[in-house]
C-alpha positions as CSV (number, residue, x, y, z in Angstrom):
1,M,3.4,2.6,15.4
2,E,7.0,3.6,16.6
3,E,8.4,7.3,17.4
4,M,9.4,9.1,14.5
5,R,12.6,10.3,14.9
6,R,13.0,13.7,13.2
7,K,9.5,15.2,14.1
8,D,10.0,17.9,11.8
9,R,9.5,15.5,9.2
10,E,6.5,14.1,10.4
11,I,2.9,14.5,9.0
12,T,0.4,14.2,11.2
13,D,-2.4,15.8,9.0
14,R,-4.7,12.2,8.6
15,K,-6.1,14.4,5.3
16,V,-2.7,15.1,3.9
17,I,-1.8,11.3,4.7
18,D,-4.6,10.2,2.6
19,G,-3.9,12.4,-0.5
20,I,-0.4,11.3,-0.1
21,I,-1.7,7.4,-0.8
22,A,-4.5,8.6,-3.1
23,K,-2.0,10.0,-5.6
24,A,0.1,6.8,-5.1
25,D,0.6,4.9,-7.9
26,V,2.4,1.8,-6.6
27,L,1.9,0.0,-3.2
28,H,5.1,-1.7,-2.3
29,L,4.2,-4.7,0.3
30,A,7.0,-6.2,2.7
31,M,6.5,-9.6,4.5
32,A,8.1,-11.7,6.5
33,Y,8.4,-15.3,7.7
34,K,10.7,-17.6,9.6
35,N,13.4,-14.2,9.6
36,V,13.1,-14.2,5.9
37,P,11.7,-11.0,4.4
38,Y,10.0,-10.5,1.3
39,V,9.0,-7.5,-0.7
40,V,6.4,-7.1,-3.9
41,P,5.2,-3.7,-5.4
42,L,1.5,-3.9,-6.1
43,S,-1.2,-2.1,-7.7
44,F,-4.2,-1.2,-5.0
45,G,-7.1,0.5,-3.7
46,Y,-7.4,2.3,-0.8
47,D,-10.8,3.5,0.9
48,G,-9.2,5.7,3.9
49,K,-9.5,2.4,6.5
50,S,-8.2,-1.1,4.3
51,I,-5.9,-1.4,1.0
52,Y,-7.4,-4.3,-1.8
53,F,-4.6,-5.4,-3.9
54,H,-5.6,-8.1,-6.5
55,S,-3.4,-11.8,-6.7
56,A,-2.8,-14.9,-8.5
57,G,-4.3,-17.9,-6.8
58,K,-1.2,-19.1,-6.2
59,G,2.5,-17.3,-5.3
60,L,4.9,-16.8,-2.6
61,K,3.0,-13.9,-1.9
62,L,0.0,-15.6,-1.0
63,D,2.2,-18.0,1.1
64,F,3.9,-15.1,3.1
65,I,0.6,-13.9,3.9
66,K,-0.6,-17.2,5.0
67,K,2.0,-17.8,7.3
68,N,2.2,-14.7,9.3
69,P,-0.9,-12.1,8.0
70,N,1.2,-8.9,9.4
71,V,2.6,-6.5,7.1
72,C,4.6,-3.2,6.6
73,F,3.5,-1.3,3.9
74,E,4.8,1.8,2.0
75,F,3.8,4.7,-0.7
76,V,5.8,7.6,-2.1
77,G,3.4,10.2,-3.0
78,Y,6.2,12.4,-4.6
79,V,9.9,12.5,-5.4
80,K,12.2,15.5,-6.4
81,Y,16.1,15.1,-7.1
82,K,17.9,18.3,-5.7
83,K,21.1,17.3,-7.5
84,A,24.6,19.0,-6.9
85,M,28.3,19.1,-7.1
86,T,28.6,17.7,-4.0
87,S,27.7,15.1,-2.3
88,C,26.6,17.2,0.9
89,D,24.0,19.4,-0.8
90,A,22.4,16.6,-2.9
91,G,19.0,15.1,-1.5
92,T,15.7,14.6,-2.4
93,K,12.9,16.2,-1.5
94,F,9.4,13.6,-0.7
95,L,6.4,12.7,1.0
96,S,5.4,9.4,2.0
97,V,4.0,6.8,4.1
98,I,4.5,3.5,5.7
99,G,1.6,1.9,7.7
100,R,1.5,-1.5,9.2
101,G,-1.7,-4.0,9.0
102,R,-2.9,-7.1,8.9
103,C,-4.3,-9.1,5.6
104,R,-7.0,-11.3,4.8
105,I,-7.5,-13.3,1.5
106,L,-11.3,-12.5,0.6
107,A,-13.6,-15.6,0.5
108,N,-17.3,-13.6,0.1
109,A,-17.7,-12.6,-3.6
110,A,-19.7,-9.9,-2.3
111,E,-15.9,-8.8,0.1
112,K,-14.1,-9.4,-3.5
113,K,-16.2,-7.1,-5.8
114,K,-16.2,-4.5,-3.0
115,G,-12.5,-4.6,-2.7
116,L,-11.9,-4.9,-6.7
117,D,-14.3,-1.9,-7.1
118,I,-12.0,0.1,-4.5
119,L,-8.8,-1.2,-6.3
120,L,-10.3,0.0,-9.9
121,R,-11.4,3.1,-8.6
122,Q,-7.8,4.2,-7.5
123,Y,-6.8,4.2,-11.4
124,T,-10.0,5.6,-13.1
125,K,-12.8,7.1,-12.5
126,S,-14.7,4.9,-15.3
127,K,-16.7,2.4,-13.9
128,V,-15.3,-1.1,-14.8
129,K,-17.3,-4.0,-15.6
130,Y,-16.0,-7.5,-15.1
131,S,-17.8,-11.0,-15.4
132,A,-18.4,-13.3,-12.1
133,A,-16.2,-15.7,-13.5
134,S,-13.3,-13.2,-14.0
135,L,-13.7,-12.0,-10.0
136,L,-14.3,-15.9,-9.2
137,A,-10.9,-16.4,-10.2
138,T,-9.0,-13.6,-8.9
139,T,-7.6,-13.8,-5.3
140,I,-8.6,-10.3,-3.4
141,V,-6.6,-9.7,-0.8
142,K,-7.6,-7.1,2.1
143,I,-5.6,-5.0,4.6
144,S,-6.7,-4.2,7.6
145,I,-4.3,-0.7,8.3
146,T,-3.4,-0.9,12.2
147,G,-1.3,2.3,11.6
148,L,0.0,5.2,10.0
149,K,2.8,7.7,9.7
150,G,3.3,9.9,7.1
151,K,6.9,11.6,6.0
152,K,8.2,14.7,4.2
153,R,11.1,16.7,3.5
154,W,11.1,19.8,1.9
């Protein structure tokens, strides 16, 4: 990934980056094909190496991924607004992670189950049961991460 312009805001500690992702509620996934951008908010799961998300079997998101599996993604782990009387004094405190990766639509039932289990663990500590039929009907996409950058502003 490119060098960060504001080195004073860069987070280099992978444990801190992983912690931001672990606490995030939403993955913002950016895709592009033939100079047309597309971004969507998604629920996700993260295992330290890959990101998983689920999808309907058809739609614009999958159309983009099939045509160009290279994606960019973003997580925000903390945001606090600093109110001020002038615009120069206003600002935002935040922790964020931006990364890149390559998508693969999972076809193997065991891989799909692993991905769905990781996704569900992101939002609940309880074991969630689902039927083989619902697993079969759910599209699971794996993003193999190729780069991550963390950023903070305090």
